[in-house]
N, C-alpha and C positions, 0 to 999 in steps of 0.2 A: 653712148643716147642715138649714134646711130643706126642699131641695131630692128630701132622702131619704124618705119616704114611712113609716118604722116611726120616727121621732124627731122629738122637740120642737124646743119656740124651744129650747131652751137644752140640746137635745143631744141626752138622756134619753130614752132606748125609754119608743114609745106603740103603741097598737093602729092599723092606719091605721083613716081614718074614711071608713066605706062606707051613710052613710049615700044618698049620692046616685049610687050605683051603678043599674043596672037591673034587675030579676029577671030572669033569665034558667036556661035548662036549663046542670046543667054534672053531668062526665061525667068521672069519673078511673081512672084502671088501674096499680096499680103492681104490680110483682113481684117476689118476691125466690123463697129456691130453699134447701134444706137438704139437705145430702149426707150419708148414711147410711152402716152394715156393709151384707150383705145380711140378715146376723138382724134387724138394727130392718127390711126393712123389708117382711121376710118376717111380720111380727109386727107390723107397721100394719097388710101385707092381709089376714089370718088374725084381726085381732082381736081378738090376742090378749099385747097389751102389757097387763101386772097395771094400770095406772093406768086402763084399758077404752079406749073409743075412740081411739084418738091424734086421728085426721081430727073427728069428730064434735066434740072435747073444743074440735081447734083453728079451728074456721069458727063457733062461738061465740062464741071466747077473740076474734078478730075482729072477730064482729059488732060485739060490746061494746065494743072497742077506735074502732073509729070514731068509733061514739056519745061515746066519752069524747074523743075526741079536744084538744078546748081543754083540757082541767081539765087536759094534759098537756104540753100548750106552748104558753108563757106567750101569744102574743102569736095564737093562733089566736083566731078568734071561732067562738061558738058556735052550733053550725047545725042546722037540723029535716033531717033526711038524710027523704030518700024511696027513697032503695034501696039495700041493703048484698049484694055477691053474693061470696061466697071459693068458687074453685072449682082443685083438684087433679089435680096429673097425675102422674105418674112419667116418668121418663127411663136409662133402665138403657142404657147403655153401658161393657165393658170394667171390666168387677165393679166401676165405680160406681153406686148408684143414688141418684138425685136426686130430689124430690120439688121438686115447681115451685109457687108460691102465687100466685094470680091476684086483688086484691082489687080489687071494684071499686065504682065509691059513685056514687052522684047526688042530685043536690039540683035544686029549680030555688029560687033567690036572689041572693044579689048578691054573691055572694064562693066561689072555686072551691073541690072537695074531692080537693086535688091531699093533703092531710098527712094529711086520714080515711082515702086509699085509702096513705098509704105507710103509716102502724102499724095497721092493720089487719095487712098483707103479712106485717110485722114478725114483731108479738104470733101471731100464726098460730106465723109461724117459731119464735119463743121457747116457746110453749105447745111443738110438738113437740121443745124439745128435752129441755124441764123435762120432758116425759112418759115417754124415751126416754133421761134424762139416768144413770139407773142401769143399763144396756145397755154406753152408751160414752158415754165424756165428750166422745172424739172428730170428736164430730157437728161439721160448718162450713158455718154460716148465713151467705147470700148469694153474691151482689151483690144492690143493691135496689136497686129504680128506677124511675121515672116512666118508663108503657109508652105509653102516649098522656092526654092531656087535651083534650075539649070542653068551647067556648063561654068565653065573657066575654071581656074587651074583647083580651088579647090570644092572638086564637082557637085553632084546631086547633092540638096539637104531639103532636107522632107520634114516640119514642126512637131514633135512630138509633145503630148499633156505628159508631164511631169511629176 
């Protein structure tokens, strides 16, 4: 059982020891989306949702989530993040209004920031849902996935449709 890095000699979960790993620049970008109806799209765009500026609040929520990832996911290492960038883009086609959320996280350290990027994107989407659920509970979140990861022992990763 000792060949698995997340298990100790007794077979119990452990946080991986990264003390011998080199500090390198690590960057990860995650993507998710929220599909909304036309009314929600227009209210978000016009900043007329009763709870406030949806994208501004979601952006702050995403930054906060990235910083708290280690508190939410048991085996994640607490990291000193160097940058968090949340971007929004609308894709509209055939009466579908989809808010694309991209979360890019950067650090210089001995472990990657994939989980921080995925957490930030997910919490952004959940915040949009929370702020708009009074208008329509039928919003759809996802898919959520890692778009790209740069740095570290495993090198460069870029998502490819299968």
